[in-house]
N, C-alpha and C positions, 0 to 999 in steps of 0.2 A: 428317424424320424423326415418324411420332407417337408419343405417349406410351406404353407399354405397360404394361397395368395389370390384375392379378387380377380375375375377378370372383365369387371366389366368400368367403361373408365367415368360415367358417370355414378355420383351418388343419387341410393334412391331413395332414401329413405326421408319426410318431411322433416324439414328442420321446427316446426309448429308440434309435430308431435314427440321428436325430441325433448323440445324446449319443455313442454308437458311434464316430461320424463324428468328431468333435471330438477324444478320443481318440484316434482313429487317428492325426490329423494331416494330414484334408482334409475340404473340406466334399462334403457323400453328396452323390452322383448323382443329377440327376433327370432327370426324362423330357420335361419344359414349360419353357417360360421361366416360367410360373407357379409350379411347384415348385420350380423354381433360386432365385425372388424369397424364395418362403416358407424356405426352406432356410437359404439366405442370410443373411437378415436374421434368424433364429434362433441359427442359429452366432451372429452376432457379436454379436444380447443375449446370449446364454448366454456369450459369453468374456468382455464388459463383467461382468455379474455375478459371475461369478468372478473376472476381475481384482478386483471393490471387495471380493469379499470374506475376499481372500487375499492383494491388493496385486500381483500377481504383475506384472512390467515386461509391456505388450501385446507387447513386440517380440519375445517370446518364443513367442506362441501365437497371433496371427494370419498370419504368412505360413505357418507349416506347415499352417493348415484351408485355404490357397487364397487369400489375400486381398495385392496388393501394399502395398507401402507408400512413402512418401512424409514428408518432415519439410520442414515451413515454422517460418520467423523469424517472429512474430508480432509483431516491431514493425515489418518490413519489409514485409510483407503488411496489417498494419491501422495501423498509424501509434500516436500516441497516447500510452498510458500503457500499453498492449500493452507484455507481455516474454517473456521464452520460447519455449519452441519446440509448435507443434501436430503432433501425429503422424497423419496419414492410413491408412487402408489399405481399399482397393477392392476389393470382391470383386469375381469374376467378373462378364462379364457387362456390368458397369453394373447388377447389382441390387441393391447397398447398396454405401454408403462408414459407416464410422467413422471417429472426430474423439478420438483422446485428449491433452488438452493436460496439455502439459508432464511425461509422465511421470516423468522424471528426478529432477520435485524434487516433484511434486505429484500424489497415485495417488490420485486419488479420482474424476475425471470421463470420462466416455464415451459418446457419445452418436453413435445408431445413424438413419441419411436415407436411404431409400426414393424413388424416385419413381414405387414401383410397387405399393404396397399402400396403404388408408388407415386413418385414425387409431386406427379402430374397430378391425380387423383386427392391427394391432398392440398393439396394446393386449392383448389378446387373446392372442395369443406368449408379449407380457413374462410376462401371468399363469400362463400355459403353464410359462415354464421356470424362471418361481420353484416354480410347483408341484410340478414334476418335482425342481429342485435340493434347496429347504427347504421341506419339505410342513409345519411346522409355523411357517413364514413368517405375521404378521398385514398386511396391509392399512388401512395411515391415511389416509381419502380429506383431502386440505389441499381447504381456500378454497371456494369454492360447490359444492356437492352437485348442484344444475341440470345441469353438465357437469364431471361427474368426472374424466375421462381427460385432460380438458384445462386442469384444476385442480390435476393432478399429484397425487404419494399418497406413502406415506412406507412402507419393507416394514422389518420389524424380523424378525429370525434371532438365532438367538443369539450373532452376531458386529455388528458395527457395523450400523446403522440404512444405508438407503439409499433415495435420494431420487429420484423418477421424476415427470419433466416429458413431456409429449408436445405436439406443436405441429404445425404446417404447416410443412414445412423452411423457408420463408420466414417464420416468426414475429413479423418486425417489421413487416409489414405483413398479413398475413392469419388468423395465429391461429392456430384453429382449427377449419379448413374442412375439411369432409370429401370432397375430391376425387381420392383415389385416391393420394394421397403424404402418406410424413409421418416425423417426427422425432419419437425418445424419447431425451432426457438421464439417466442415472445417475448420480449422484454422493453421496460420500458426505459430510453436510452437515456444515458447521463451519469 
């Protein structure tokens, strides 16, 4: 089965509509697969950023938005010095996946992965959600400015700063490759 990818570089859905969907407890209805991808990735980014800003446990927010929940013991899955649990929230139709690392002990790392949007479009969705949720937020690029999306940035708002890093889903071997897939990790530094 081939990978389905978005063909547009512009987010199509209104953040106001998505906010209503999140607040109503369900992902916004989408007419096409591409719209469902954008909707679910945006909902995941929005919930991650909201979680980062108010430190709510994601288990209270993702399931009502239509994401299924599963837990993995990091020691059993990854061995070595890994400890705690990772919570995964899968969006409908394999459109996106969210990983929250041990939210019971560490409420500050949330990653969104999709096999159906590229890095540039996913970064644009992050920027749109931040602009909607925190219009006064400032974005400070980290590292080399020749590839700012892949180097990461810090978003500062009235609350804690949030570090945002973009990469290919298999960031250990592919780094920042624009191939229609993306991972964005949002963390509270420190």
